[in-house]
C-alpha positions, -999 to +999 in steps of 0.1 A: +251-287-571+274-274-598+310-262-594+319-226-606+349-203-602+348-168-588+368-141-605+395-144-579+400-181-588+382-195-558+361-226-566+327-230-550+294-249-556+259-236-560+225-252-560+216-255-597+179-257-588+177-221-576+195-204-605+171-177-618+192-160-645+226-162-661+239-131-678+270-127-699+291-097-691+324-085-704+351-108-689+327-126-666+292-140-661+267-130-635+246-158-619+215-147-600+198-170-576+163-171-563+177-161-529+187-127-544+224-137-542+245-128-573+279-142-582+304-131-608+321-161-623+347-170-649+326-196-667+306-186-698+268-187-701+271-218-723+295-236-699+271-230-670+241-241-690+259-274-699+268-279-662+231-275-652+220-298-680+245-325-669+234-320-633+197-325-642+206-356-662+223-371-632+195-363-609+168-377-632+188-408-643+177-429-614+141-420-615+115-445-625+095-434-656+059-429-646+031-435-670+008-405-665-023-423-676-018-456-658-047-465-635-073-447-655-099-468-671-116-457-703-153-463-705 
């Protein structure tokens, strides 16, 4: 989840996994989700992108690295 700000100043969180597009508009940014919901927010495209990257880093930080070829013997 990432925190964003609506144009009226209300803070809210959205699921970063379902963001489909982020479009810069004059004085706002439009975030479109896979659920067909759209939000006009104060944050810029770059700010939202950074928030999503940071979210993904946190989610993946605790994962064990998997060797994709382990268990396969070469003949």
